[in-house]
C-alpha positions as CSV (number, residue, x, y, z in Angstrom):
1,M,-5.5,-19.3,-3.2
2,P,-7.0,-15.8,-2.7
3,V,-5.1,-13.3,-0.5
4,R,-7.9,-12.7,2.0
5,K,-7.8,-9.6,4.2
6,P,-6.8,-10.8,7.6
7,P,-9.5,-10.6,10.3
8,K,-9.2,-7.6,12.5
9,A,-7.7,-8.5,15.8
10,P,-9.8,-7.5,18.8
11,K,-8.2,-4.7,20.8
12,P,-7.7,-5.3,24.5
13,S,-10.1,-3.2,26.6
14,A,-7.2,-1.2,28.2
15,E,-5.7,-0.4,24.7
16,F,-2.5,-2.1,25.7
17,D,0.6,-0.4,24.5
18,L,2.8,-3.2,23.4
19,E,5.8,-1.1,22.3
20,G,5.6,0.9,25.5
21,F,5.5,-2.2,27.6
22,L,8.4,-3.9,25.8
23,D,10.5,-0.7,26.3
24,S,9.6,-0.3,29.9
25,E,12.4,-0.4,32.5
26,G,10.6,-3.1,34.5
27,L,10.9,-5.7,31.7
28,S,14.0,-7.9,31.9
29,R,15.1,-8.0,28.3
30,T,18.0,-7.1,26.0
31,I,18.1,-5.4,22.7
32,A,20.3,-6.9,20.0
33,K,21.2,-5.4,16.6
34,Y,22.1,-7.5,13.6
35,P,23.5,-6.5,10.3
36,K,22.1,-7.8,7.0
37,S,22.7,-11.6,6.6
38,A,23.7,-12.1,10.2
39,V,22.4,-15.3,11.8
40,I,20.2,-14.6,14.8
41,F,19.9,-18.2,15.8
42,S,20.5,-21.5,14.0
43,Q,18.5,-24.7,13.7
44,G,19.4,-27.0,16.6
45,D,20.4,-24.2,19.0
46,A,19.0,-24.2,22.5
47,A,15.6,-22.5,22.6
48,T,15.6,-20.3,25.6
49,E,14.3,-16.9,24.5
50,V,11.4,-15.3,22.7
51,M,12.2,-12.5,20.3
52,Y,10.3,-9.4,19.0
53,L,11.3,-7.7,15.8
54,Q,11.4,-4.0,16.5
55,Q,12.9,-3.0,13.2
56,G,14.0,-4.7,9.9
57,S,13.1,-8.1,8.4
58,V,14.0,-11.6,9.3
59,K,14.0,-14.9,7.3
60,I,13.0,-18.1,9.0
61,S,14.3,-21.2,7.2
62,V,14.7,-24.9,7.6
63,L,17.6,-27.0,6.4
64,S,17.1,-30.7,5.4
65,K,19.6,-33.5,6.1
66,T,20.6,-33.3,2.5
67,G,21.4,-29.6,2.8
68,K,18.4,-28.2,1.0
69,E,17.0,-25.0,2.5
70,A,13.3,-24.0,2.6
71,I,12.1,-20.6,3.6
72,V,9.1,-20.9,5.9
73,A,8.4,-17.3,6.8
74,M,9.5,-13.7,6.2
75,L,9.0,-11.6,9.3
76,T,8.7,-7.8,9.5
77,T,8.6,-5.2,12.2
78,G,6.1,-6.1,15.0
79,D,6.5,-9.9,14.6
80,F,7.4,-12.3,17.5
81,F,9.6,-15.3,16.7
82,G,11.3,-18.0,18.6
83,E,8.1,-18.5,20.6
84,G,8.3,-22.3,20.3
85,C,10.3,-22.5,23.5
86,L,7.1,-21.5,25.4
87,A,5.5,-24.7,24.1
88,G,8.3,-27.0,25.3
89,Q,10.7,-26.9,22.4
90,S,14.2,-27.4,23.8
91,R,15.9,-26.8,20.4
92,R,15.3,-24.4,17.6
93,M,13.4,-26.1,14.8
94,A,14.5,-23.5,12.2
95,S,17.1,-20.8,11.6
96,A,16.5,-17.0,11.8
97,T,18.6,-14.7,9.6
98,A,18.5,-10.9,9.2
99,Q,17.3,-10.0,5.7
100,S,18.1,-6.4,6.4
101,A,19.7,-4.6,9.4
102,A,17.5,-5.7,12.3
103,T,16.8,-4.6,15.8
104,V,15.5,-7.5,18.0
105,L,14.2,-7.4,21.6
106,V,15.1,-10.6,23.4
107,V,13.2,-11.9,26.4
108,E,14.2,-14.9,28.4
109,K,11.6,-17.7,28.3
110,A,11.0,-17.7,32.1
111,H,10.4,-14.0,32.2
112,M,8.1,-14.1,29.1
113,M,6.0,-16.8,30.8
114,R,5.7,-14.6,34.0
115,M,4.7,-11.6,31.9
116,L,2.1,-13.5,30.0
117,H,0.5,-14.6,33.3
118,K,0.9,-11.2,34.9
119,E,-0.3,-9.0,32.0
120,P,-3.7,-10.3,30.5
121,A,-3.5,-7.7,27.7
122,L,-0.1,-8.9,26.6
123,S,-1.4,-12.5,26.8
124,D,-4.3,-11.6,24.5
125,L,-2.0,-9.9,21.9
126,F,0.4,-12.9,22.0
127,R,-2.5,-15.4,21.6
128,I,-3.8,-13.5,18.6
129,H,-0.3,-13.5,17.1
130,M,-0.1,-17.2,17.4
131,L,-3.5,-17.8,15.9
132,M,-2.7,-15.5,13.0
133,R,0.6,-17.3,12.5
134,N,-1.2,-20.7,12.4
135,I,-3.7,-19.4,9.8
136,R,-0.9,-18.1,7.6
137,V,0.9,-21.5,7.8
138,E,-2.3,-23.3,6.8
139,E,-2.9,-20.9,3.9
140,D,0.7,-21.3,2.7
141,L,0.3,-25.1,2.7
142,V,-2.9,-24.9,0.6
143,D,-1.1,-22.4,-1.7
144,Q,1.8,-24.8,-2.3
145,L,-0.5,-27.7,-3.0
146,F,-3.1,-26.2,-5.3
147,N,-1.8,-23.0,-6.9
148,S,0.5,-22.4,-9.9
149,S,3.9,-20.9,-9.3
150,E,2.7,-17.6,-10.8
151,K,-0.1,-17.3,-8.3
152,R,2.2,-18.3,-5.5
153,L,4.6,-15.6,-6.4
154,A,1.8,-13.0,-6.7
155,R,0.4,-14.0,-3.3
156,T,3.9,-13.9,-1.7
157,L,4.5,-10.3,-3.0
158,L,1.1,-9.1,-1.8
159,L,1.6,-10.5,1.7
160,M,5.1,-9.0,1.9
161,A,3.6,-5.6,0.9
162,R,1.0,-6.1,3.7
163,Y,-1.9,-6.1,1.4
164,G,-5.2,-6.0,3.3
165,Q,-3.7,-5.0,6.6
166,E,-5.4,-1.6,7.1
167,D,-3.5,-0.8,10.2
168,K,-0.2,-1.0,8.5
169,P,1.2,1.0,5.6
170,Q,1.9,-0.7,2.3
171,L,5.6,-1.5,2.1
172,V,8.1,-1.1,-0.7
173,V,10.0,-4.4,-0.6
174,H,13.7,-3.8,-0.5
175,Q,16.7,-6.1,-0.9
176,L,14.8,-9.2,-1.9
177,S,16.6,-11.3,-4.5
178,Q,14.9,-13.4,-7.1
179,E,16.8,-16.4,-5.6
180,T,15.1,-15.7,-2.3
181,L,11.7,-15.3,-3.9
182,A,12.2,-18.6,-5.8
183,E,13.0,-20.4,-2.5
184,M,9.9,-18.9,-0.9
185,V,7.6,-19.8,-3.8
186,G,9.1,-23.2,-4.5
187,T,10.1,-22.7,-8.1
188,T,13.2,-21.7,-10.1
189,R,14.9,-18.3,-10.4
190,S,14.2,-18.3,-14.2
191,R,10.5,-18.7,-13.6
192,V,10.5,-15.9,-11.0
193,N,12.4,-13.7,-13.4
194,F,9.8,-14.4,-16.2
195,F,6.8,-13.7,-13.9
196,M,8.4,-10.6,-12.4
197,N,9.0,-9.1,-15.9
198,K,5.4,-10.0,-16.8
199,F,4.0,-8.3,-13.6
200,R,6.1,-5.2,-14.4
201,D,4.9,-5.0,-18.0
202,L,1.3,-5.3,-16.8
203,G,1.8,-2.5,-14.2
204,F,1.3,-4.8,-11.2
205,I,4.7,-4.0,-9.8
206,E,7.1,-1.1,-10.1
207,Y,10.9,-0.8,-9.7
208,N,11.8,2.6,-8.2
209,G,14.4,2.5,-5.5
210,G,12.9,-0.8,-4.4
211,L,10.0,-3.0,-5.4
212,K,6.6,-1.5,-5.1
213,V,3.6,-3.9,-5.2
214,N,0.4,-2.5,-6.6
215,S,-3.0,-3.9,-5.4
216,S,-3.8,-4.7,-9.0
217,L,-1.6,-7.7,-8.6
218,L,-4.5,-9.3,-6.7
219,S,-6.1,-10.1,-10.1
220,V,-3.4,-12.7,-10.7
221,V,-4.3,-14.5,-7.5
222,L,-8.1,-14.3,-8.1
223,H,-7.9,-15.4,-11.8
224,D,-8.9,-19.0,-12.5
C-alpha cells in the first residue's frame, strides 16, 4: 500500500501552543521519566490517565491469551496515548513500553476532559490526532492484508522516518532490533534481515550511527 503524505492538519485560528499549554503551571499533570524497556502501563491496568510523549519513543503492543505479542503502534515525540479512557475504557487494552529513554506527561482523565471542554483549540488538535490515528490503523490493516512482507517492511521504515511529514524532520531510527521490526511487519527475523541487506545494497537505507532511511525506499512500496 502506498505511503501517502498525510493530509495537513488545519491550524487553530489562535495558533495554539500545545507544548506551552502542557507545560503551563495551571495544568494539573505530572511528568514521568522512563528508561529504555521500562513498562509505562500494562494490558489490563486501570485506564485513568491520558499521556503525551514529550521525548523518546514508545511501543504499544497487545498480548494474546496464548502469550503471543503483536506490536500495534510505535509512537514518537508529540504523540498522545492512553486516550481510550476518555471513550469509556476502564482497562488498558494494550501495553506501553519505552523503546528508548522517554519523558511522558501524564494528565488525569477528569482533568483532561475539563481541558478539552475549556480549550477549543486543544480539543481541535486532539480530535485531529484521533482521526489521524484511525487513518493509520486502517492503512495498517490494508497493508497486512494485501502487501508482501517486503513492502510492509519498507512502509514501516518510511513511516518511522516520518516520510511525508513536512513539519517534522526526517529521523534516524535508533535502537530498533530486527526482532522488533519482524513483530511490527508480521514476518520472521530472517526475512527482515534479508530485506534490510537488500535495501542497504540498493542504497535505500544506510547504517551510520543509526539507521537512516532514504526517500528512495518509496520505490519498493510503489512497485507492483
